[in-house]
N, C-alpha and C positions, 0 to 999 in steps of 0.2 A: 504494500500499499504506500502510495506517495504521500508524504506528509508536508512537503514544502517544495516550492518551485525549484530550489537549488538541487533537489534530488532528481529532477527530470533530466534525462540525457538529451542534450541538444543535438538535433539532426545536423547533417552536413549542410553548410550554408550554400544556398543556390547562387550561382553567379548572377550578377546584376549588370545592367547597362544603364548609364545615365543619359536620359533623354527628356526633352520637354514633353508636356502632355500632348501637344499637337504632333510632335515627332513620333511619340509612341502610338498615337491614334492611326497615323498614316502607315506605320510599319505593321501594326496589327491587321488593318484592313487589307493590306497587300497579301497577307498569308491566309486568307479565308477561302475555303473551297466548298462547293456543294456537290453532292453525289446522288444520282438517281439511276436506278437500274444498272449500277456498275460503272456509269460514265461520270467522271470527275472533272469539274470545270472550276476555274477561278471565279469566285462569286462577284467580285467587284472589278469592273473594267477600268475603273479610275474614278476621278473626282471632277465634277463641274464646279466652277466657282467664280464669284465676283468678290474682289477684295476691297475692304474699306478699313477704317481705323480699328474695327473690332476683331478682324482676323488676319490682316495683312502680315503682322509680325508673329502670329501664331501658326495657324494652319497654312498661311501663305508661305512662311519661311520653311515649314516642314515639307510642303509640296515642291518648293524649289530645290531643297536638298535631294529629294527623290528624283527630280527631273534631271539634275546634273550628275547623277551617278551613284547615289546611295542605293544599296540593294535591299529588298527587291524594288525595282522601279514601279512607280504608281503614276499612271498617266493623268495629266491635268489638262482640262479644256476650259477656255474662257467663254462664258456665255454673255449675252447682252441683256438679259432680263431674268431675274431670279425665278419667277414663276415658270418661264419657258425652260429653264435648266431642269426643273423637276419634271416637266412634261417630256423632255428628251430622255431622261432616265427612265421614265415610265414606259415610253414607247419602246425603248431598248428591252426592258424587262419583259414586256408582253411578247415581243417577237422571240425572245429567248425562253418562252414558256415558264417564266418566273425563276429560272435557275441561275440567272445572272442579272446584275443591275449596276447602278452607279451610286456613289455618294455625292451629295451636293452641299456646298458650303456658301454661306452669305454673311455679310457683315452685320453688325449690331443694328437694331432698330428697323427702319423701313426696308433695308435689304433682306433681313430675315423674315419680316412679316409679309413681304412680297411672295414668299414661298407658301403661304397659308392655302391659297387656292390649289396649288400643286399637291399639297399634303392631302387636302380633301379628295381630290381626284384619285390619287393613288389608293387611299383607303377605301373609297367607295368601289373602285374597280378591283380591289383585292390584289394589288400589284406592289411588289417590294421596292422601296427606295429609302435610302438612309439620308436623313437631313441633319446637318451640323450647323445650326444657326449660332452665331456669336451672341454673347449675352453681356450684361453689365458686370462691373467688378465684383468678384466674390468678397474681397476685402472691404469694399465700400470706402476705401481710403480717399477717393476723389469724388464721391457721390455728392450731388447728382451729376453723372457724366453726360456728355452729349448724347441725345436721343434716349435717355433713360426715362421710363415711366415711373412716377412716384405715386404710390397709393398710401394715403395717411393711415389706413387700417391694417396694412400688411407690407412690411419691408421686404419680403421675399418675392413679391409679385413683380414680374417683368412682362414685356410684351410677348415674350416667348411662351407664356402660359396659355396663349391663344392656341398653341399647337396641341394642347392636351386633348380636347374633344375630337381633334382631326387625326390623331395618330393612334396606331395600334400599340405603340410603345413610346413612353416618354420618360426621360431622365435628365437631370441637370448635374453637371460635374462641378460641385463646389470645392472639392479637394482632389488632388491627384489620386489619392487612395481609392476614390470612388470610380475611377475610369474603368478598371477591368470588369467590374460587375455591370456597368452600363453598356460596355461593348458586347459582352457576352449576352446580356439580356436582349439587346437589339438584334443580334444574330439569331437568337432563338426564334424571335418573331418573324424576321425576314425570311427565314428558310422553312417556315411552317405554312403549308398550303391553307390551313384553316385560319390562322391568325394573321397572315401577312397583310401588309399595307405600308403606310408611312411609319418609319421608326425615327424618332427625333431625340437627339442628344444635344441639349443646349450647353454651350461651352463658354463660360465667362472669359472675357478677353485677357484678364491677368492670369487666370489659371492655364490657359493655352500655352503661355510662354514660361510657365514655371517648370523647373527641372525636378526630376525625381529618379531614384534608383529603382529600376523595374526589374523583376525576375526575368531572366531570358526566356523562360517557358511561355511567357505571355506572347512572344512573337514566333512561337513554333507554328508550323502549318497545322491548321485545324480543318477537318472535313465534316461538314454538317450533312447528315443523311436526310434526304427528302423521302419520307415514308409513303407507302401505299397501303392505307388501312384496309384490311380484309373485311368483307361483309360477314355477319353472323349467319350461320347456316339456317337457323330457325326463321330469320327474317327473309332470307332468300326463298325459303319454302313458302312462306306466306305471300311474298311478291309473286311467286310462280302461280299460286292458286288464283290470285286476282287477275293476272294477265291471261291465264288460260280461260277465265270466264268471259273475257272481252270478245265482243263481236266487231267493235270499231275502235281499236286502240290507236293511240297517237303518241309519238315521242316528241318531247320538247328538248332540243339539244342546246345547252348553254355553254358558256366559256370554259367552265370547269372540265368539260369533256375534252376540249382541245388541249388545255394545259396538262392534262393527265396522259396525253398521247394515246387517247382511246379511240381515235378515228378508225383504225383498222378493226378494232374489236366491234365498233358500231356497225361497220360494213358487214362483218360476219353475222352479227346478231340480226340485222334487218333483212339480209338476204335469206337467212334461215326462217324467219318468222313472217316476213312480208309486212311488218309494221311500218307505216310511213313516218317520215321525220320532218318536223318543222324546226326552224332555227331562230334563236334569239339573235340580237345584234352581235354579242360576243361569241355566240355559237356558230355564226355563219362561216361555212367552210368545213363543218362537221362531215358533210357529204358533198361531192361534186354536184353542181347544180343539175346535171343531166342524169344523175343516178336514178334508177327506176323507183326507189323509195323516197326520193327527195321531193318535197312539196313546197320548199322555200321558206321565206320569212313568215313569222307568226305575229299576230297582234295588231296594234294600232298602225304600224308601218309594214304590215305583212302582205302576203299574197292572198288572193281570193280562194286559192286552193287550200292553203293551210288553215285559213279562218273558217272555211266551210266544214272541213274535217274537225276542227276544234269544237265547233258548235254542236256536233253530233257525237263526239267521242264519249265512250262509256268508261274508258280507262286512259288516263294521261300519265305517261312515264316521263317525269322530269329528270334530266341528267345534267348536273352541274349548273343549274339555273337558280337564280334567286327570285324568280317570278316578279319582275318589276312591273309597274303599271302598264308600260308599253307592251310587254309580253302577254299580259292577261287582258289587254285592251281595257284597262281600268276595271277589271273583274266583270267583263261582259263577254269574254271569248268562249268560255266553256259553259254551254247552256243546257246540256243534258242534265235533267234533275237527279239522275242516279249516278252521275260521274264519280269515279274513284281516282285517287292519285297515288302513284308510287313514286317517291322522291329519292333519287340517288344523289348523295352529296357528301363530300368530306366534312362539311360543316353541319352540325346538328341544327344550328340556328336556321339554316335554309331548308333542311330536310323535313322540318315539321310544317312548313308553309302549306296552305290549302287544306290542312287537316288530314293529309294522306298518310300512307305507310312510310315511316322514316327508315331509309336504308343508308346508314352512315358508313360510307365506304368510298374507296377510290373508284372512279368511274370505270377504268379498264378492268379492274378486278371484279367489280359487280357485274359488268356486261358479260364477262367470260363465265362467271358463275351462273348467270341467268341463261346463257346459251346452252350450257350443259343441262340445266334443270328443265328447260323448255323443249328438249329434244322431242320431235314429232308434232309440235304445235305450229300452226300456221293460220294466218288470217284467210278468209275465204277468197276464192278467185274473183267473186263479185266485188268485194271490198278493194282488192288490189287494182282491179280494172277502174273502179270509181276514182281512186286516188291518182292513178296514172292519167286518166282523162282530165281531171281537174288541173293537174300540173301542166298538161299539154295546152290546155286553154289559156292558162296564165302565161306560158311561154309565148304563145301567139300574141298575147296582149303586150308582152315586153318587146317582141319584134316590131309590132306596130308603133310602139312609143319610140323605138330606136330609129325607125325608118327616116331616111333623109331624102327629100326630093332633089333630083339632080338639076336644080334650076339656079344654083348659086345664092339661094336665100339665106338669111341669117339663121343661126342655130338656136334651138331652145335647150334647156338643161337636160332633158331626157336624151336628146340626141348627143350632147356632149358626153354624157355618161356612156351611152352606147358606143360612141366612137373610141373613147378611152378603153372600154372593155374589149373591143374588137382588136384594137391596135397594140394593146399590151400583151405580153407573153403570159402563159398560164402560171409561170413561176413568179411573176411580178406581184407587187403588193399595192393595194389602193388604201390610202389613209384619209380619214375625214373625222369630224367631231361635232360640228354644230351647224345650225341653219337648216335649210330644206334638204340639202344633199344627203345627210345621214339616213333620213327616212326613204328618200328616193333610191339610194344605193342599196338599202336593206331589201327593198322589194324588187329592184331591177337588175342589180349587178349579178352577173353569172360567174359565180366563184368556181375556180377549177383546182385550187390548191388549199390545203388546210390552213396555211399561213398567208394566204393571198389577200385576206380581207382584214383591215384594221380600222374599225370605226369606234372611237371612244364615245360610248353613249351612256355610261353609268353616271357621268357628270355632265356630259355634252358641253364641254367647256370651249367657248369661243377663244380662238387664239392657239389652240392645241395643235392645229394641223401641221404647220411648218416645223415647229419644234418637235412634235411627236414623230413626224416623218424623218427628221434627222436621226433620231434615236433608232427607228426601224432600220434605216439604211446602215447605220453603224453596226447594228446587230446582224444584218444580212447583206454584206457588201456584194454578194453575187447576184442580188436581185435588183431590178429597177423599181424604184418607189415612186408612185404617182400620188401626189398630195392634191386632193380635190378640195378647193376652198372658195367660198363666196367672199364678196368684197367686205361684208360686215365682219366676218371672222378674221380675214386677212389684216384688216386695219387694226385689230386688237394686238397683234404681235408679229408684224412683218419683220421686225429687227433680226430675228434668228436666221434670216437669209445671210446675214453677215457672218454668223458662226459657220454656216454650211460652206461659204466661200473660203473662210480662213482655214477650216480643217480639211478642205478638199473632199467634203462629203456631198456626193451628187444626188440631188433629188429632182424630180420633174414636177413642177407645180402647175396645176391647171387652175388658173385664176379666173373665176366666173364673175363677171361684172354685172350686177343686178341693179345698181344705183339705189341700194337700200337693203333692208332685211327681208329677203323673200319668204323665209319660213314664218317669221312672226307676222309679216304682212298678210300672208294667207290665213294664219290662225286668227289674227285680229278680225279679218273680214268674216270668217266663219262664226265668230263670237259676237258679231254685230258692232264691232268697234271701227269698222270702215278703214282699216290699214292706217289708223292714226299713229303718227310718230314713227313710221317705219321706212320712210323714203329719204334719200339724200337730195334735198331740194332747197332752193331759196324760199324765203317767205314771199307770199303774194301780197297784193295791195291790201287785203283784209288782215294781214299779219299771220296767216296760216302757212305751214310748211307745205305748200302746194304749188309753188312757183316752178320755174325752169330747173332742170337738173344741175347739180353742182358740177363745176369743171374739174372734177377729180381725175387725175391721170395715174392710175395704179400701175400701169405698165412702166411709166417713167419712174415711179417710186421704186419698183423692183430693180430697175436697171441701176438706179443710184446706189443700191445696196450691194451691187457687185454681181448680180445674176445676169445671164444672157436672157433677153426677152424677145419673144416672137409674138407679134399681134396677128390674130386670125379672125376671119369672119365666116368663111364658108367651110363646108366639110372637107373639100379638097385641101384647103390651106391648113386645116387642123391636122389632117393625115400627114401632110408634109412636115409640119412642125413636130409631130410625135417622132417621125423618123429621124429628124435632126437631133431632137432631145435625147433619144436612145443612143445615138451615135456619139454624142458629146461625152466628155469625161468630167464635166462641171455642171453645176446647177443651172437648170433652164426653166424659165417661167413662160407658159403659154397663156396669153391673155385673150379672152373671148367674151364679148357682150352677148347676153341672152335676155329673153323676155320673161320676167318673173311671174307673169300672169298665166303662162302655160305651165300647168302642173302635171305631176305624174299620175298614172292610173290609180283610181280609188281602191283602197284595200277593203272597202265595205266593212269598216271597223270603226272604233271610237276611242277617243282619249278624253279623260275627265278633266276639263279645265272649266271651273265654275263661271257662269254667266250672271251678270247683274240681274237680280230678281225683279227690280223695278227700273224703269228708264223712260226718259222722254223721247228716246230714239226708237223709231219703228224697227230698224235693223236689229237692235238689241232685243226688243220684245219678241221678235220672230225667232232670233237665235235661242232665246230662253225656252221657248216652246219646244224646240228640237232637243234642247239639253234635258228638259223634264221628261221627254219620252225615253231617252237613253237611260236616265236614272232609274226608270222602272225595270230595266233589264238587268241592272247591276245587282250583284248578289255577293254574299260573304264568301262563297266558295269554300265552305268548310265541308269536306267530304265525310262520309261515314267513318266513325271511329273504328280503327283496326286493332 
């Protein structure tokens, strides 16, 4: 029995290395790896950053040391906008199926809080990114410092506390001793498919520069295993019973299916069973568009084929979906009063939605287990024929929307999408995020590759497109990346074209000039608000924004940022421009004006956006009557208890 500390035998002292907190952070991050299915990859590709007084002498100095030869090297990329840097990291992480990402650092105050939107986007989309915002002095020796928030009731509150509700992990390193636990905690979350999102470690500017003797083991290579949770056999048995009872089953494929590399397993499953597959925005690419079991996009921005089958489905098998309001058409899509749900998801939080059977498991493992359990089961020939016919009709609708008259007339957005789709290679990637194009792409784009479609629609963040496209291209240098962006979203964050030029990252930007917000304009009109405040126009004599169009030259703007710009009007000019852009080794912007009043084919679905219950405007009163009719169809969608 040990009676006093002096009786304890001291272990051999571990060698240490003296580094600043910032230097230790960079060295640690450079040695983190992720492993899935036996494939090991370096988890961080590097660090995006903008330096100011909060991090220039801390993380800035540490990244400089790494850049000029300290081992292991940790790549640094200068961004132009802090929010955009996070978007680029997220685009990279999604293209890499969440197995790799970037760290992002910004200076104290506005630099760091500019990352808040990016943090929200990453967490909502369940995509890993490490944020390293600078913070105020831990010692408070100079308080209040420039850009410090002072709260009379709490001396520890800083602006970085705003990251807490937006992050899946948050810590603040007040002392060097706290760094290891903060870094390990962040890595745990970043590499967990269930928990992943934004991980934020706030770093006071004085602590960043403080030296400490670190154990060498902190910097040893660490490999984080990305697990594939297996389904419980009893749950698979119950799921099998439910599916075998179905006459009109439907699969809703979400992003989790693609992240788990389950597309081949899905092909085997649906070819065995004949069950048709509808896709969410994140799940688009789960099947090639022309696969016999593919019925395309589902929900508010879906196809008439998928939505018709959804309204009749007696069993809905959700795989890796979080059932957003667009997917469920604001809970009007699944109208069979006896519909049952089987939800396959690694996250129990999502698997219990709609009140269905919860199958908490990796998508690939669950599909393989169900394939074995459902041997001999198949949908009827009649149902297969109906699904195929509905899909064929929608494909004819897409072809009609894509059709271009050979008369040299100006293009509309449907035709621009169709031309881009036809002129891009199957291996290429289309990127979009906000405005009318995400919905149009969801229902119209003919996806041919599981990673060929990248629309950020969890947060639908204006300005994501160019920044996210850069991340996609950095993650997939062998693919051409087509960034589809409207003028409203382009104006939010065009500056990242400079980053693309600086880093030699080639993206092809299709810039659609609508002279305003096409999506919100259309939505406003449907809600009786007459496209108010959605056009880029001068004020008229009455003081309303209804005068002539503003003389905004976005093509000239893009050229001023270093991109090659090609102005096009006709289909022939557009085709020539794409050929030039694909042959180029640098970023090219194809500028085309379209008519925002020509919309995509109707999905025959709904999205719940409340309309004013009383109004002096006849247009609003009429819109409210339609809204009230849809509300009658809306239902809780709580399936029978299993």
